[in-house]
FILOMI-701982 format. One record per residue (C-alpha): residue number from 1; residue in three letters; x, y, z. Coordinates in nm, 4 decimals. Layout:
// FILOMI-701982
<sero num="NUM" residuo="ALA" px="X" py="Y" pz="Z"/>
...
This chain:
// FILOMI-701982
<sero num="1" residuo="UNK" px="-1.0761" py="1.9689" pz="-4.6203"/>
<sero num="2" residuo="UNK" px="-0.9223" py="1.6284" pz="-4.6618"/>
<sero num="3" residuo="UNK" px="-0.5914" py="1.7423" pz="-4.5317"/>
<sero num="4" residuo="UNK" px="-0.7654" py="1.8992" pz="-4.2169"/>
<sero num="5" residuo="UNK" px="-0.9376" py="1.5710" pz="-4.1575"/>
<sero num="6" residuo="UNK" px="-0.6198" py="1.3658" pz="-4.1878"/>
<sero num="7" residuo="UNK" px="-0.4549" py="1.6082" pz="-3.9559"/>
<sero num="8" residuo="UNK" px="-0.7266" py="1.5682" pz="-3.6944"/>
<sero num="9" residuo="UNK" px="-0.7179" py="1.1861" pz="-3.7129"/>
<sero num="10" residuo="UNK" px="-0.3378" py="1.2202" pz="-3.6531"/>
<sero num="11" residuo="UNK" px="-0.3733" py="1.4399" pz="-3.3536"/>
<sero num="12" residuo="UNK" px="-0.6417" py="1.2034" pz="-3.2012"/>
<sero num="13" residuo="UNK" px="-0.4234" py="0.9137" pz="-3.2510"/>
<sero num="14" residuo="UNK" px="-0.1110" py="1.0801" pz="-3.0865"/>
<sero num="15" residuo="UNK" px="-0.3415" py="1.1768" pz="-2.7955"/>
<sero num="16" residuo="UNK" px="-0.4691" py="0.8449" pz="-2.7425"/>
<sero num="17" residuo="UNK" px="-0.1194" py="0.6853" pz="-2.7017"/>
<sero num="18" residuo="UNK" px="0.0178" py="0.9722" pz="-2.5045"/>
<sero num="19" residuo="UNK" px="-0.2722" py="1.0242" pz="-2.2464"/>
<sero num="20" residuo="UNK" px="-0.1375" py="1.0172" pz="-1.9096"/>
<sero num="21" residuo="UNK" px="-0.2204" py="0.7092" pz="-1.7168"/>
<sero num="22" residuo="UNK" px="-0.3415" py="0.9114" pz="-1.4244"/>
<sero num="23" residuo="UNK" px="-0.6968" py="0.8302" pz="-1.5310"/>
<sero num="24" residuo="UNK" px="-0.6436" py="0.4791" pz="-1.4034"/>
<sero num="25" residuo="UNK" px="-0.6834" py="0.4671" pz="-1.0343"/>
<sero num="26" residuo="UNK" px="-0.6979" py="0.2053" pz="-0.7543"/>
<sero num="27" residuo="UNK" px="-1.0542" py="0.0439" pz="-0.7753"/>
<sero num="28" residuo="UNK" px="-1.2746" py="-0.1121" pz="-0.5205"/>
<sero num="29" residuo="UNK" px="-1.1128" py="0.0834" pz="-0.2454"/>
<sero num="30" residuo="UNK" px="-1.1930" py="-0.0249" pz="0.1200"/>
<sero num="31" residuo="UNK" px="-1.0744" py="0.1828" pz="0.3950"/>
<sero num="32" residuo="UNK" px="-0.9109" py="-0.0181" pz="0.6838"/>
<sero num="33" residuo="UNK" px="-0.8140" py="0.2910" pz="0.8908"/>
<sero num="34" residuo="UNK" px="-0.8099" py="0.6631" pz="0.8151"/>
<sero num="35" residuo="UNK" px="-0.5398" py="0.7541" pz="1.0682"/>
<sero num="36" residuo="UNK" px="-0.7820" py="1.0258" pz="1.2032"/>
<sero num="37" residuo="UNK" px="-0.8472" py="0.8073" pz="1.5326"/>
<sero num="38" residuo="UNK" px="-0.6283" py="0.6185" pz="1.7609"/>
<sero num="39" residuo="UNK" px="-0.4240" py="0.3130" pz="1.6468"/>
<sero num="40" residuo="UNK" px="-0.2426" py="0.1527" pz="1.9348"/>
<sero num="41" residuo="UNK" px="0.0692" py="0.3301" pz="2.0457"/>
<sero num="42" residuo="UNK" px="0.0799" py="0.5559" pz="1.7444"/>
<sero num="43" residuo="UNK" px="0.0527" py="0.9368" pz="1.8048"/>
<sero num="44" residuo="UNK" px="-0.1900" py="1.1426" pz="1.6078"/>
<sero num="45" residuo="UNK" px="-0.0055" py="1.3977" pz="1.3946"/>
<sero num="46" residuo="UNK" px="-0.1670" py="1.6779" pz="1.2201"/>
<sero num="47" residuo="UNK" px="0.1541" py="1.8105" pz="1.0710"/>
<sero num="48" residuo="UNK" px="0.2250" py="1.5472" pz="0.7908"/>
<sero num="49" residuo="UNK" px="-0.0943" py="1.3889" pz="0.6291"/>
<sero num="50" residuo="UNK" px="-0.1934" py="1.2589" pz="0.2870"/>
<sero num="51" residuo="UNK" px="-0.5716" py="1.2169" pz="0.3693"/>
<sero num="52" residuo="UNK" px="-0.7773" py="1.3709" pz="0.6433"/>
<sero num="53" residuo="UNK" px="-0.6650" py="1.5622" pz="0.9506"/>
<sero num="54" residuo="UNK" px="-0.4093" py="1.3264" pz="1.1004"/>
<sero num="55" residuo="UNK" px="-0.1506" py="1.0613" pz="1.0288"/>
<sero num="56" residuo="UNK" px="-0.0269" py="0.7948" pz="1.2654"/>
<sero num="57" residuo="UNK" px="0.3282" py="0.8727" pz="1.3923"/>
<sero num="58" residuo="UNK" px="0.6065" py="0.7026" pz="1.5832"/>
<sero num="59" residuo="UNK" px="0.9748" py="0.7958" pz="1.6324"/>
<sero num="60" residuo="UNK" px="1.1636" py="0.4848" pz="1.6990"/>
<sero num="61" residuo="UNK" px="1.3462" py="0.4354" pz="2.0210"/>
<sero num="62" residuo="UNK" px="1.4582" py="0.1243" pz="2.1924"/>
<sero num="63" residuo="UNK" px="1.4490" py="-0.2030" pz="1.9888"/>
<sero num="64" residuo="UNK" px="1.0792" py="-0.2483" pz="1.8902"/>
<sero num="65" residuo="UNK" px="0.7556" py="-0.0962" pz="1.8290"/>
<sero num="66" residuo="UNK" px="0.4058" py="-0.2598" pz="1.8146"/>
<sero num="67" residuo="UNK" px="0.0651" py="-0.1131" pz="1.7453"/>
<sero num="68" residuo="UNK" px="-0.2767" py="-0.2864" pz="1.6964"/>
<sero num="69" residuo="UNK" px="-0.6306" py="-0.1820" pz="1.6371"/>
<sero num="70" residuo="UNK" px="-0.9572" py="-0.3702" pz="1.6408"/>
<sero num="71" residuo="UNK" px="-1.1683" py="-0.2371" pz="1.3681"/>
<sero num="72" residuo="UNK" px="-1.5131" py="-0.0890" pz="1.4826"/>
<sero num="73" residuo="UNK" px="-1.6882" py="-0.2532" pz="1.1841"/>
<sero num="74" residuo="UNK" px="-1.5866" py="-0.5778" pz="0.9794"/>
<sero num="75" residuo="UNK" px="-1.4506" py="-0.4875" pz="0.6548"/>
<sero num="76" residuo="UNK" px="-1.5048" py="-0.6949" pz="0.3301"/>
<sero num="77" residuo="UNK" px="-1.2073" py="-0.7061" pz="0.1044"/>
<sero num="78" residuo="UNK" px="-1.3395" py="-0.9750" pz="-0.1184"/>
<sero num="79" residuo="UNK" px="-1.3005" py="-0.7547" pz="-0.4311"/>
<sero num="80" residuo="UNK" px="-0.9430" py="-0.6308" pz="-0.3435"/>
<sero num="81" residuo="UNK" px="-0.6045" py="-0.7866" pz="-0.4331"/>
<sero num="82" residuo="UNK" px="-0.3765" py="-0.5418" pz="-0.2470"/>
<sero num="83" residuo="UNK" px="-0.3397" py="-0.3536" pz="0.0867"/>
<sero num="84" residuo="UNK" px="-0.2020" py="-0.0163" pz="0.0317"/>
<sero num="85" residuo="UNK" px="-0.0403" py="0.2196" pz="0.3038"/>
<sero num="86" residuo="UNK" px="0.0881" py="0.5684" pz="0.2671"/>
<sero num="87" residuo="UNK" px="0.4004" py="0.5837" pz="0.4665"/>
<sero num="88" residuo="UNK" px="0.6106" py="0.8636" pz="0.5663"/>
<sero num="89" residuo="UNK" px="0.9867" py="0.8101" pz="0.6337"/>
<sero num="90" residuo="UNK" px="1.1831" py="1.0938" pz="0.7855"/>
<sero num="91" residuo="UNK" px="1.5390" py="0.9637" pz="0.6917"/>
<sero num="92" residuo="UNK" px="1.5817" py="0.6767" pz="0.4307"/>
<sero num="93" residuo="UNK" px="1.9476" py="0.6310" pz="0.5576"/>
<sero num="94" residuo="UNK" px="1.8205" py="0.5275" pz="0.8903"/>
<sero num="95" residuo="UNK" px="1.6180" py="0.2371" pz="0.7454"/>
<sero num="96" residuo="UNK" px="1.9448" py="0.0307" pz="0.7423"/>
<sero num="97" residuo="UNK" px="1.8752" py="-0.0162" pz="1.1088"/>
<sero num="98" residuo="UNK" px="1.5333" py="-0.1847" pz="1.0571"/>
<sero num="99" residuo="UNK" px="1.5620" py="-0.5484" pz="1.1044"/>
<sero num="100" residuo="UNK" px="1.1967" py="-0.6431" pz="1.0336"/>
<sero num="101" residuo="UNK" px="0.8771" py="-0.4453" pz="0.9608"/>
<sero num="102" residuo="UNK" px="0.5448" py="-0.6189" pz="0.9575"/>
<sero num="103" residuo="UNK" px="0.1839" py="-0.5350" pz="0.8732"/>
<sero num="104" residuo="UNK" px="-0.0961" py="-0.7813" pz="0.9453"/>
<sero num="105" residuo="UNK" px="-0.4773" py="-0.8048" pz="0.8789"/>
<sero num="106" residuo="UNK" px="-0.6941" py="-1.0713" pz="1.0589"/>
<sero num="107" residuo="UNK" px="-1.0433" py="-1.1871" pz="1.0681"/>
<sero num="108" residuo="UNK" px="-1.0055" py="-1.3118" pz="1.4309"/>
<sero num="109" residuo="UNK" px="-1.0052" py="-0.9953" pz="1.6189"/>
<sero num="110" residuo="UNK" px="-0.6546" py="-1.0663" pz="1.7285"/>
<sero num="111" residuo="UNK" px="-0.3087" py="-1.1359" pz="1.6008"/>
<sero num="112" residuo="UNK" px="-0.1694" py="-1.4755" pz="1.4837"/>
<sero num="113" residuo="UNK" px="-0.4992" py="-1.6313" pz="1.4044"/>
<sero num="114" residuo="UNK" px="-0.6997" py="-1.6159" pz="1.0723"/>
<sero num="115" residuo="UNK" px="-0.4448" py="-1.3525" pz="0.9310"/>
<sero num="116" residuo="UNK" px="-0.2507" py="-1.2385" pz="0.6529"/>
<sero num="117" residuo="UNK" px="0.1008" py="-1.1127" pz="0.7248"/>
<sero num="118" residuo="UNK" px="0.3720" py="-0.9198" pz="0.5182"/>
<sero num="119" residuo="UNK" px="0.7309" py="-0.8562" pz="0.6231"/>
<sero num="120" residuo="UNK" px="0.8533" py="-0.5945" pz="0.3894"/>
<sero num="121" residuo="UNK" px="1.1747" py="-0.4412" pz="0.5342"/>
<sero num="122" residuo="UNK" px="1.3604" py="-0.5731" pz="0.2289"/>
<sero num="123" residuo="UNK" px="1.1551" py="-0.3522" pz="0.0019"/>
<sero num="124" residuo="UNK" px="1.2408" py="-0.0376" pz="0.2037"/>
<sero num="125" residuo="UNK" px="1.5620" py="0.0664" pz="-0.0207"/>
<sero num="126" residuo="UNK" px="1.6769" py="0.4082" pz="-0.1123"/>
<sero num="127" residuo="UNK" px="1.6498" py="0.3052" pz="-0.4713"/>
<sero num="128" residuo="UNK" px="1.2790" py="0.2520" pz="-0.4378"/>
<sero num="129" residuo="UNK" px="1.1818" py="0.5432" pz="-0.1819"/>
<sero num="130" residuo="UNK" px="1.2671" py="0.8742" pz="-0.0634"/>
<sero num="131" residuo="UNK" px="1.2499" py="1.0864" pz="0.2519"/>
<sero num="132" residuo="UNK" px="0.8851" py="1.1879" pz="0.3039"/>
<sero num="133" residuo="UNK" px="0.5671" py="1.0103" pz="0.1785"/>
<sero num="134" residuo="UNK" px="0.5700" py="0.6877" pz="-0.0164"/>
<sero num="135" residuo="UNK" px="0.3136" py="0.4140" pz="-0.0740"/>
<sero num="136" residuo="UNK" px="0.3460" py="0.0686" pz="0.0297"/>
<sero num="137" residuo="UNK" px="0.1686" py="-0.1931" pz="-0.1784"/>
<sero num="138" residuo="UNK" px="0.1069" py="-0.5287" pz="-0.0211"/>
<sero num="139" residuo="UNK" px="-0.0154" py="-0.7986" pz="-0.2556"/>
<sero num="140" residuo="UNK" px="-0.2515" py="-1.0421" pz="-0.0905"/>
<sero num="141" residuo="UNK" px="-0.1295" py="-1.3136" pz="-0.2936"/>
<sero num="142" residuo="UNK" px="0.2285" py="-1.2941" pz="-0.1373"/>
<sero num="143" residuo="UNK" px="0.1096" py="-1.2738" pz="0.2240"/>
<sero num="144" residuo="UNK" px="0.1902" py="-1.5264" pz="0.4945"/>
<sero num="145" residuo="UNK" px="-0.1409" py="-1.6881" pz="0.5822"/>
<sero num="146" residuo="UNK" px="-0.2387" py="-1.8211" pz="0.9203"/>
<sero num="147" residuo="UNK" px="-0.5382" py="-2.0573" pz="0.9585"/>
<sero num="148" residuo="UNK" px="-0.8485" py="-1.9719" pz="0.7700"/>
<sero num="149" residuo="UNK" px="-0.8295" py="-1.5888" pz="0.6878"/>
<sero num="150" residuo="UNK" px="-1.1905" py="-1.4663" pz="0.5921"/>
<sero num="151" residuo="UNK" px="-1.1698" py="-1.1896" pz="0.3304"/>
<sero num="152" residuo="UNK" px="-1.5336" py="-1.0923" pz="0.4027"/>
<sero num="153" residuo="UNK" px="-1.4678" py="-0.9992" pz="0.7795"/>
<sero num="154" residuo="UNK" px="-1.1331" py="-0.8259" pz="0.8451"/>
<sero num="155" residuo="UNK" px="-1.1648" py="-0.6853" pz="1.1930"/>
<sero num="156" residuo="UNK" px="-0.8093" py="-0.6309" pz="1.3076"/>
<sero num="157" residuo="UNK" px="-0.4772" py="-0.4764" pz="1.1857"/>
<sero num="158" residuo="UNK" px="-0.1461" py="-0.4616" pz="1.3435"/>
<sero num="159" residuo="UNK" px="0.1985" py="-0.2880" pz="1.2551"/>
<sero num="160" residuo="UNK" px="0.5139" py="-0.3794" pz="1.4292"/>
<sero num="161" residuo="UNK" px="0.8894" py="-0.3421" pz="1.3651"/>
<sero num="162" residuo="UNK" px="1.2173" py="-0.4579" pz="1.5328"/>
<sero num="163" residuo="UNK" px="1.5233" py="-0.2478" pz="1.4778"/>
<sero num="164" residuo="UNK" px="1.8701" py="-0.1724" pz="1.5859"/>
<sero num="165" residuo="UNK" px="2.0246" py="0.1509" pz="1.7293"/>
<sero num="166" residuo="UNK" px="2.1102" py="0.2748" pz="1.3643"/>
<sero num="167" residuo="UNK" px="1.7311" py="0.3317" pz="1.3388"/>
<sero num="168" residuo="UNK" px="1.6941" py="0.5363" pz="1.6659"/>
<sero num="169" residuo="UNK" px="1.5250" py="0.8714" pz="1.6030"/>
<sero num="170" residuo="UNK" px="1.3717" py="0.7548" pz="1.2666"/>
<sero num="171" residuo="UNK" px="1.0131" py="0.8888" pz="1.2396"/>
<sero num="172" residuo="UNK" px="0.7583" py="0.6714" pz="1.0618"/>
<sero num="173" residuo="UNK" px="0.4005" py="0.7755" pz="0.9784"/>
<sero num="174" residuo="UNK" px="0.1143" py="0.5909" pz="0.8270"/>
<sero num="175" residuo="UNK" px="-0.2002" py="0.7279" pz="0.6588"/>
<sero num="176" residuo="UNK" px="-0.4913" py="0.6247" pz="0.4392"/>
<sero num="177" residuo="UNK" px="-0.4518" py="0.2421" pz="0.5088"/>
<sero num="178" residuo="UNK" px="-0.6751" py="0.0712" pz="0.2580"/>
<sero num="179" residuo="UNK" px="-0.7562" py="-0.2334" pz="0.0643"/>
<sero num="180" residuo="UNK" px="-0.7920" py="-0.2000" pz="-0.3078"/>
<sero num="181" residuo="UNK" px="-0.7827" py="-0.3768" pz="-0.6507"/>
<sero num="182" residuo="UNK" px="-0.4839" py="-0.2939" pz="-0.8539"/>
<sero num="183" residuo="UNK" px="-0.4859" py="-0.5736" pz="-1.1126"/>
<sero num="184" residuo="UNK" px="-0.1266" py="-0.6597" pz="-1.0216"/>
<sero num="185" residuo="UNK" px="-0.0077" py="-0.3375" pz="-1.1469"/>
<sero num="186" residuo="UNK" px="0.3684" py="-0.2731" pz="-1.0612"/>
<sero num="187" residuo="UNK" px="0.3580" py="0.0943" pz="-0.9601"/>
<sero num="188" residuo="UNK" px="0.7205" py="0.1224" pz="-0.9244"/>
<sero num="189" residuo="UNK" px="0.7518" py="0.0978" pz="-1.2998"/>
<sero num="190" residuo="UNK" px="0.8856" py="0.4219" pz="-1.4457"/>
<sero num="191" residuo="UNK" px="0.6464" py="0.4269" pz="-1.7361"/>
<sero num="192" residuo="UNK" px="0.3500" py="0.4338" pz="-1.4746"/>
<sero num="193" residuo="UNK" px="0.4681" py="0.7756" pz="-1.3247"/>
<sero num="194" residuo="UNK" px="0.1282" py="0.9436" pz="-1.4001"/>
<sero num="195" residuo="UNK" px="-0.0546" py="0.6502" pz="-1.2324"/>
<sero num="196" residuo="UNK" px="-0.1372" py="0.8559" pz="-0.9201"/>
<sero num="197" residuo="UNK" px="-0.0084" py="1.1961" pz="-1.0062"/>
<sero num="198" residuo="UNK" px="0.2887" py="1.1608" pz="-0.7695"/>
<sero num="199" residuo="UNK" px="0.6069" py="0.9439" pz="-0.8084"/>
<sero num="200" residuo="UNK" px="0.4827" py="0.5939" pz="-0.8333"/>
<sero num="201" residuo="UNK" px="0.8569" py="0.4916" pz="-0.9417"/>
<sero num="202" residuo="UNK" px="0.9298" py="0.5599" pz="-0.5701"/>
<sero num="203" residuo="UNK" px="0.6406" py="0.3418" pz="-0.4434"/>
<sero num="204" residuo="UNK" px="0.7230" py="0.0223" pz="-0.2719"/>
<sero num="205" residuo="UNK" px="0.5976" py="-0.2987" pz="-0.4498"/>
<sero num="206" residuo="UNK" px="0.6201" py="-0.6369" pz="-0.2654"/>
<sero num="207" residuo="UNK" px="0.7652" py="-0.9102" pz="-0.4580"/>
<sero num="208" residuo="UNK" px="0.4992" py="-1.1011" pz="-0.6627"/>
<sero num="209" residuo="UNK" px="0.3176" py="-0.8060" pz="-0.8295"/>
<sero num="210" residuo="UNK" px="0.3614" py="-0.8116" pz="-1.1873"/>
<sero num="211" residuo="UNK" px="0.2517" py="-0.5907" pz="-1.4698"/>
<sero num="212" residuo="UNK" px="-0.0190" py="-0.7830" pz="-1.6445"/>
<sero num="213" residuo="UNK" px="-0.0747" py="-0.8013" pz="-2.0209"/>
<sero num="214" residuo="UNK" px="-0.2322" py="-0.4603" pz="-2.1213"/>
<sero num="215" residuo="UNK" px="-0.5023" py="-0.6521" pz="-2.2949"/>
<sero num="216" residuo="UNK" px="-0.6074" py="-0.8050" pz="-1.9787"/>
<sero num="217" residuo="UNK" px="-0.5976" py="-0.5048" pz="-1.7390"/>
<sero num="218" residuo="UNK" px="-0.9468" py="-0.5391" pz="-1.6451"/>
<sero num="219" residuo="UNK" px="-0.9557" py="-0.9222" pz="-1.6229"/>
<sero num="220" residuo="UNK" px="-1.1468" py="-1.0787" pz="-1.3077"/>
<sero num="221" residuo="UNK" px="-0.9060" py="-1.1084" pz="-1.0141"/>
<sero num="222" residuo="UNK" px="-0.7992" py="-1.4632" pz="-0.9354"/>
<sero num="223" residuo="UNK" px="-0.8917" py="-1.5344" pz="-0.5702"/>
<sero num="224" residuo="UNK" px="-0.6205" py="-1.6584" pz="-0.3629"/>
<sero num="225" residuo="UNK" px="-0.6400" py="-2.0243" pz="-0.2886"/>
<sero num="226" residuo="UNK" px="-0.7062" py="-2.0975" pz="0.0763"/>
<sero num="227" residuo="UNK" px="-0.9198" py="-1.7852" pz="0.1547"/>
<sero num="228" residuo="UNK" px="-1.2596" py="-1.8342" pz="0.3012"/>
<sero num="229" residuo="UNK" px="-1.5142" py="-1.6705" pz="0.0768"/>
């Protein structure tokens, strides 16, 4: 009986340390755009989605693309530290033609005022992503801030990119645009493969997110200085 008890303890111990991390999810998730309704110049596409019935699609042509959306209701992202976007890329090789790619959130109802902005073209590398769906994580703490951004009243989002001829024909799709709390987890870390049940080692993580001390994973989020609460 004693041997059985010892064996049981050993099995439970191994299970505790080997349990996939899939149980840990993004928390405090707040939807910014579900991609099931119109968003600027994007086309609604029902063929490739991660959530809902549609994704937002554009095939690049020319030298720039801009899409903006005024949110129907103000969104409070006070308890979030990250903006996350599911992003489909038809041909990673064509990303070499992308000069800049931006995403913005604003509490002014328009661009360039009371906003947070990320330029993340430098993170779109074939070593981090693959053809098809990836996830972009934009850390609030690394954003460029304009004026007095109000975390409690996000009412506008914008996506835009400038590109060269090498990117012509590249299709980009966005879905499930959300704010969430991650605790600064670096989802691109190979050991976090089970985090969302897909391939987070392919996910895009904007510089500034670091894996926290495991003993402090649930620590209170430090608010970014300068935000209006």
